[in-house]
C-alpha positions in Angstrom: 13.7 -40.0 -7.3 14.0 -36.2 -8.7 10.3 -36.2 -7.8 10.6 -37.3 -4.0 13.7 -35.3 -3.5 11.9 -32.0 -4.5 8.9 -32.5 -2.4 11.0 -33.3 0.6 13.9 -30.5 0.2 11.6 -28.1 -1.4 7.7 -28.3 -1.0 7.4 -29.2 2.3 9.9 -26.4 3.6 6.8 -24.3 1.8 4.2 -26.3 3.4 5.7 -25.7 7.0 5.9 -21.9 6.0 2.1 -21.8 4.9 1.2 -23.5 7.8 2.9 -21.0 10.0 1.6 -18.1 7.9 -1.7 -19.0 7.9 -2.9 -21.2 10.6 -0.3 -20.0 13.7 -0.1 -16.3 13.0 -4.1 -16.5 12.3 -4.3 -18.3 15.7 -2.3 -16.3 18.1 -3.9 -12.7 16.0 -7.5 -14.5 17.3 -6.0 -15.2 21.1 -4.3 -12.3 21.8 -6.2 -9.4 19.4 -9.4 -10.3 18.9 -10.1 -13.2 21.6 -8.3 -11.5 24.8 -7.3 -8.6 23.8 -3.9 -8.0 25.5 -2.8 -6.6 22.6 -4.2 -3.5 21.2 -2.5 -3.3 17.5 -4.2 -1.3 14.6 -6.3 -3.3 12.6 -4.2 -2.6 9.5 -1.1 -3.9 11.3 -2.4 -7.3 11.9 -4.3 -7.8 9.4 -1.8 -6.0 6.1 1.2 -5.1 7.5 2.9 -8.2 9.1 1.1 -10.2 6.6 3.3 -8.3 4.0 6.3 -8.3 5.9 6.5 -11.4 7.9 7.1 -14.2 4.8 10.2 -12.6 4.0 11.9 -13.7 7.1 11.6 -17.6 6.3 11.4 -17.0 2.4 15.1 -15.5 2.5 16.8 -17.8 5.6 14.8 -20.6 5.2 13.6 -21.4 1.8 16.1 -19.2 -0.6 19.4 -21.9 0.4 17.2 -24.3 -0.9 16.2 -22.7 -4.0 20.0 -22.5 -5.1 19.3 -26.5 -5.3 16.9 -25.7 -8.6 18.6 -24.3 -12.0 17.9 -21.0 -12.1 20.7 -19.1 -13.8 20.1 -19.4 -18.1 23.0 -19.7 -20.1 23.2 -15.6 -20.5 23.5 -15.2 -16.7 20.2 -14.0 -16.1 18.9 -15.3 -12.6 15.3 -16.0 -12.1 15.7 -16.3 -8.1 14.6 -13.1 -7.5 11.4 -13.5 -9.8 10.9 -16.8 -7.6 11.3 -15.1 -4.5 8.5 -12.6 -5.2 6.2 -15.4 -6.4 6.4 -17.6 -3.3 6.1 -14.3 -1.3 2.6 -13.3 -3.2 1.4 -17.2 -2.8 2.2 -17.1 1.0 1.1 -13.2 1.4 -2.1 -13.1 -0.2 -4.2 -16.0 1.8 -2.4 -14.9 5.0 -4.2 -11.4 4.8 -7.6 -12.8 4.1 -7.4 -14.8 6.6 -6.9 -12.0 9.4 -9.9 -10.6 7.8 -11.9 -13.8 7.8 -11.4 -14.9 11.3 -12.2 -11.3 12.5 -15.7 -11.7 11.2 -16.0 -15.4 11.5 -15.2 -15.3 15.2 -16.9 -12.8 16.4 -19.7 -13.4 18.8 -23.5 -11.5 18.6 -25.1 -10.4 22.0 -28.5 -9.4 22.2 -29.7 -6.9 24.2 -32.6 -5.8 25.7 -31.5 -2.3 25.7 -28.6 -0.3 24.9 -27.4 0.4 28.6 -26.5 -3.6 29.2 -23.4 -3.2 27.5 -21.5 -2.2 30.2 -22.8 -4.9 32.6 -21.9 -7.7 29.8 -19.2 -9.5 28.4 -17.5 -7.4 26.0 -18.4 -8.8 22.2 -18.0 -7.8 18.4 -21.6 -7.5 17.5 -24.8 -6.6 19.2 -28.4 -6.7 18.3 -30.7 -4.2 20.6 -34.2 -3.4 20.7 -34.2 0.0 23.0 -32.4 2.4 22.2 -32.3 5.9 20.6 -30.3 7.8 18.3 -30.4 11.5 17.7 -28.6 13.6 15.2 -28.6 16.9 17.0 -25.6 16.6 19.5 -23.3 15.1 16.5 -19.6 15.5 16.7 -17.1 15.9 13.4 -13.7 15.2 12.3 -12.1 15.8 9.0 -8.6 14.5 8.2 -6.3 14.9 4.9 -3.9 12.1 3.6 -1.4 11.9 1.3 -1.0 8.1 -0.3 -0.2 6.8 -3.6 3.4 5.7 -4.2 3.9 9.1 -5.5 2.3 10.9 -3.6 -1.0 11.2 -6.1 -3.7 10.8 -4.1 -5.4 13.5 -1.7 -7.6 11.5 0.4 -10.8 13.5 2.4 -12.2 11.9 5.2 -15.2 13.2 7.3 -15.7 10.9 11.0 -18.9 11.6 12.7 -20.0 10.3 16.0 -23.9 10.1 16.9 -24.9 9.5 20.4 -27.0 6.7 21.5 -29.1 6.8 24.6 -31.1 4.8 26.6 -34.6 6.2 25.4 -36.0 9.5 23.5 -37.1 10.7 27.0 -33.3 10.6 28.8 -31.1 12.0 26.7 -28.4 13.6 29.6 -25.9 10.5 29.4 -24.9 8.9 25.9 -24.0 5.0 26.1 -22.4 4.7 23.4 -21.6 6.3 19.8 -22.5 6.1 16.5 -20.0 5.9 13.8 -20.3 7.2 10.2 -17.1 7.9 8.0 -17.5 9.1 4.5 -14.2 9.6 2.1 -13.6 10.8 -0.8 -10.2 10.8 -3.2 -9.1 13.3 -5.4 -5.8 14.6 -7.4 -2.6 15.8 -5.1 -1.5 18.0 -7.7 -5.0 20.5 -7.6 -4.5 23.9 -6.9 -5.2 24.6 -3.7 -8.5 26.4 -4.6 -9.6 23.2 -6.7 -9.0 21.3 -3.5 -11.0 23.7 -1.1 -13.8 23.7 -4.0 -13.9 19.8 -3.5 -14.1 19.4 0.0 -17.2 21.5 0.2 -18.7 20.0 -2.7 -17.9 16.5 -1.1 -18.9 17.9 2.6 -22.6 19.1 1.5 -23.3 15.6 -0.3 -22.0 13.9 2.8 -24.1 16.5 4.8 -27.1 15.7 2.2 -26.2 11.5 2.9 -26.4 12.0 6.5 -29.8 13.8 6.5 -31.8 11.2 4.6 -30.2 8.2 6.2 -32.4 6.4 9.2 -30.2 5.4 12.1 -32.5 3.9 13.8 -33.1 0.8 11.1 -30.2 -1.5 11.6 -30.0 -5.2 11.8 -26.9 -5.1 14.3 -24.0 -3.2 15.8 -20.5 -3.9 14.9 -17.4 -2.5 17.4 -15.3 -0.5 15.4 -11.7 -2.3 15.5 -8.6 -0.4 16.6 -8.0 1.9 13.1 -7.6 4.8 12.0 -11.6 4.8 11.4 -11.9 4.5 15.5 -9.0 7.6 15.9 -11.0 9.6 13.3 -14.0 8.9 15.3 -12.5 9.7 18.6 -11.8 13.1 17.4 -15.2 13.8 16.1 -16.9 12.5 19.7 -13.9 15.2 21.6 -16.2 18.1 19.0 -19.5 17.0 20.4 -21.4 19.0 22.8 -22.3 15.5 24.4 -18.6 15.2 25.1 -18.7 15.7 28.7 -21.7 13.4 29.8 -20.7 10.4 28.2 -18.1 7.7 30.2 -17.8 5.2 27.2 -15.9 5.6 23.9 -17.8 2.4 22.4 -17.9 3.1 18.7 -20.3 0.7 16.6 -20.9 0.8 12.9 -24.4 -0.1 11.8 -24.7 -3.1 9.6 -28.1 -3.5 7.2 -27.7 -7.1 6.2 -28.0 -10.4 7.9 -26.1 -11.5 10.4 -25.1 -14.7 8.8 -23.8 -12.8 5.8 -21.0 -11.4 7.6 -18.2 -12.9 6.3 -19.1 -12.2 2.3 -16.8 -14.4 0.4 -13.9 -14.1 2.3 -13.9 -17.7 3.1 -14.2 -18.8 -0.7 -11.3 -16.7 -1.2 -9.1 -18.1 1.3 -9.7 -21.6 0.0 -8.9 -20.9 -3.4 -6.1 -18.9 -2.8 -4.5 -21.0 -0.3 -5.1 -24.1 -2.8 -4.0 -22.2 -5.7 -0.9 -21.1 -4.3 -0.1 -24.7 -3.1 -0.5 -26.3 -6.9 1.5 -23.1 -8.5 4.2 -23.8 -6.2 4.0 -27.7 -6.7 4.0 -27.1 -10.6 6.9 -24.6 -10.3 9.9 -26.7 -8.7 8.3 -30.0 -10.3 9.0 -28.1 -13.9 12.4 -26.8 -13.2 15.5 -29.1 -13.2 17.9 -29.4 -10.3 21.4 -27.2 -10.5 23.5 -31.4 -10.1 26.4 -29.5 -8.8 24.7 -27.5 -5.9 22.4 -30.8 -5.2 25.4 -32.7 -4.8 27.1 -30.1 -2.5 23.9 -29.8 -0.4 24.0 -33.7 0.1 27.6 -33.9 1.1 27.0 -30.9 3.8 28.3 -28.0 1.9 25.6 -25.8 1.3 23.7 -24.2 4.2 21.8 -21.2 4.5 24.4 -19.6 6.4 26.0 -18.2 3.3 22.6 -16.6 2.3 22.1 -15.1 6.0 25.6 -13.4 5.7 25.0 -12.3 2.4 21.7 -10.8 3.4 23.2 -8.8 6.3 26.1 -7.6 3.9 23.1 -6.1 1.6 22.6 -3.5 5.3 25.4 -3.3 6.9 27.5 -0.2 6.3 31.2 -1.0 5.3 34.1 0.4 4.1 32.9 1.1 -0.1 28.9 1.1 1.3 28.6 3.2 4.2 26.2 6.0 3.3 23.8 3.7 1.3 22.6 2.0 4.5 22.8 4.8 6.5 20.7 6.6 4.7 18.0 3.6 4.7 18.6 3.6 8.7 17.4 7.2 8.6 14.3 6.7 6.2 13.1 3.7 7.9 14.0 4.8 11.4 11.5 8.1 10.8 8.6 5.8 9.5 9.2 4.2 12.6 9.0 6.7 15.0 5.8 8.2 13.2 4.3 4.7 13.2 4.9 4.4 16.9 3.5 7.5 17.7 0.0 5.9 16.3 0.2 8.6 13.1 -0.5 5.7 10.4 1.2 2.5 8.6 0.1 2.5 5.2 -0.6 6.5 5.1 -0.2 9.2 6.9 -2.6 12.3 7.2 -1.2 15.1 5.9 -1.2 17.5 8.7 0.8 14.8 10.4 3.1 15.4 7.4 3.3 19.1 7.1 4.5 18.9 11.2 7.1 16.5 10.4 8.7 18.7 7.6 6.7 18.4 4.2 7.3 20.2 1.2 4.8 22.7 1.4 4.5 25.7 -0.9 2.1 27.8 1.5 5.0 27.3 4.3 8.3 26.4 2.5 8.2 29.9 0.2 7.3 31.6 3.3 10.4 30.9 5.3 10.5 27.4 6.4 13.5 26.4 3.5 14.5 23.8 5.3 11.5 21.6 4.2 13.5 21.1 0.6 15.4 18.8 2.8 13.2 17.2 5.5 10.8 16.0 3.2 13.3 13.5 1.6 13.1 11.5 4.3 9.5 11.6 4.4 6.9 9.0 3.2 3.2 8.7 3.0 3.1 5.1 3.9 4.5 1.8 4.1 4.6 0.5 0.8 5.8 4.8 -0.6 9.1 3.7 1.7 9.2 0.4 0.7 9.4 1.4 -3.0 12.1 4.2 -2.4 13.8 1.8 -0.3 14.2 -0.7 -2.6 15.9 1.9 -5.6 17.8 2.9 -3.2 19.2 -0.1 -2.7 19.9 -0.6 -5.9 21.7 2.1 -7.6 23.7 2.6 -4.1 25.4 -1.2 -4.3 27.0 0.0 -7.8 27.5 4.0 -7.3 28.5 4.4 -3.9 31.9 2.4 -4.1 32.6 4.4 -7.8 31.9 7.9 -6.0 33.1 7.6 -2.2 31.2 8.5 0.6 31.3 12.2 0.3 30.8 12.7 -3.4 27.8 10.0 -3.0 26.3 11.9 0.0 26.8 15.0 -1.8 24.9 13.9 -4.4 22.1 12.4 -2.9 21.4 15.8 -0.6 22.0 18.2 -3.5 19.5 16.5 -5.8 17.2 15.7 -3.3 17.2 19.4 -2.5 17.1 20.6 -6.1 13.8 18.0 -6.8 12.2 19.5 -3.5 13.0 23.3 -4.9 11.5 21.8 -8.7 8.5 20.6 -7.3 7.6 23.7 -5.3 8.1 25.6 -8.5 6.1 23.3 -10.4 2.8 23.3 -8.0 3.7 25.2 -4.7 0.2 23.2 -3.4 1.0 20.1 -3.3 2.4 18.4 -0.5 5.3 16.8 -1.4 7.6 14.1 0.4 9.6 10.9 -0.6 13.3 10.3 -1.0 12.5 9.7 -5.1 13.7 13.1 -5.9 17.2 12.4 -4.2 17.1 8.2 -5.3 16.1 10.0 -9.3 19.3 12.3 -8.7 21.5 9.1 -8.1 20.1 6.8 -11.1 20.9 10.4 -13.2 24.5 10.2 -12.1 24.2 7.0 -12.5 23.0 7.2 -16.3 26.0 9.8 -17.0 28.6 7.7 -15.8 27.6 4.6 -17.6 27.0 6.5 -21.1 30.2 8.4 -20.4 31.9 4.6 -20.2 33.2 5.5 -16.7 32.2 1.7 -16.1 33.6 -1.5 -17.7 31.0 -2.2 -21.3 30.7 -5.9 -19.9 29.0 -4.3 -17.1 28.0 -0.6 -18.9 25.1 -2.8 -21.1 23.0 -4.7 -18.5 23.2 -1.3 -15.9 22.0 0.7 -18.7 18.9 -1.4 -19.3 18.4 -2.1 -15.2 18.4 1.6 -15.1 16.3 2.7 -17.9 13.6 0.1 -16.9 13.4 1.9 -13.3 13.6 5.9 -14.4 11.1 5.1 -17.0 8.8 2.8 -15.5 8.3 5.8 -12.7 8.2 8.3 -15.2 5.7 6.6 -17.4 3.2 6.0 -14.3 3.8 9.0 -13.2 2.5 10.7 -16.6 -0.7 8.2 -16.7 -1.4 9.4 -13.2 -1.4 12.6 -14.3 -3.2 11.7 -17.0 -6.0 10.6 -15.5 -6.5 13.5 -12.9 -4.8 12.1 -10.1 -1.6 13.8 -10.6 2.2 12.6 -9.1 5.4 14.7 -8.1 6.9 13.8 -11.5 8.6 17.4 -11.4 10.6 16.2 -8.4 11.7 12.9 -10.4 12.2 14.9 -13.4 14.3 17.4 -11.0 16.2 15.1 -9.2 17.2 13.2 -12.5 18.0 15.9 -14.5 20.4 17.6 -11.6 22.4 14.1 -11.1 23.1 13.6 -14.6 24.8 17.1 -15.0 26.6 16.5 -11.7 27.7 13.2 -13.3 28.7 14.5 -16.4 30.8 17.1 -14.2 32.5 14.0 -12.2 33.2 12.0 -15.3 36.9 13.6 -15.8 37.8 12.8 -12.3 36.5 9.4 -12.6 37.8 8.2 -16.0 40.1 5.2 -15.6 39.4 4.7 -11.7 37.0 2.1 -11.8 37.4 -1.9 -12.1 35.3 -4.7 -11.3 37.4 -8.0 -10.2 
């Protein structure tokens, strides 16, 4: 009886959600993006961004209310709800993103061309074999981009894009038919001095040039069309720098592939099958080995437990209200700026360093020479989606507890002041690093939070739990930053420490006026 109730109430909802993610979403991607091409969305958004975010909608509003039927709270008051939700998200996300990569290669049609000039007269496909064509290395176009990535802005990525013209034959080289694209990439530490970065780039450029000179571009098995992606944008910029740019009416970009066409899927099909089955089995075993909460089950069966309370609870987390007003506004600003940059086509998982500087990143050669406003604007910029998500989670957690205690103006003041101080310390420590992110200001809030915990502003029964959570957050981020630095990639720990220390000192200064004022019902 219990077994069938768990299958009905917990496992079938999971299967319905999984089918939506693994089958329905993949079909819609194939139909509108790949097959009909009526939606022009970057590959990273379709294959990674949406599968990363979409599962949370059914998880929070459809499955989470049903998880309350399980006994997930220990006798000590610790709840396993968060762990279950994250586990479920991983189970849904991993197969979903593998499925998008698989469908992209598995459904692509191979068209055989006698001559490269036929490409515009035949239906557009993803793959081509070509018998007659000519590729020369003389009139190429190149474009170099620099990206700052990583949760702590620790990576400085160098990408060199090369667009090579493809002609009808070696005699007719007056008109470009298509372009062959090549990309060379290298990752170095963002904490390197400017001269070290320049030396690393020059060495990498020489290596790439030698590799380009040695490769036979006319020797390939088939061509693969470059999808809508950052790579395509980089190749398009390279195309504009070719002397043949004005002699082309096309922007066909292809990558050369030197393996059998039947091997194009690699192991993606196997990984998709294994992760889907494994995830389904793990979730089944999880719910079968967890006891029902008898009281919650009785309320549910009586129709008194539904999803409405959870929806309202979630909305309350992100909705400005009397004692929790500034935190949501700051989150809206950070997310809003990220979305504007995204919709302008600047990136999603990462942004190029040139764009970040234009939007107000903290960069020594500019900040120290009069553009001091960058100390503040940089705290509202993020290097990519994961960087933003990690910071907003940390901000939400500390804001829930700290803003009601400090009040709107003190809370906002600490955020802005410690954010500016963190940016200043980062600039002082290494003026060649492109510094962005709200983490310095967030560390400032945690520093103030820590000071109020130590001085006993919060009730003793709450202080211990908050202290552990705060120390874990702060310690984890500082240790990760230190480890990354040891292995040569560097991180902006200077900003973290600057924010933490300044926030702690401000918290101590506020202690006398806050003592005895904090009460939780």
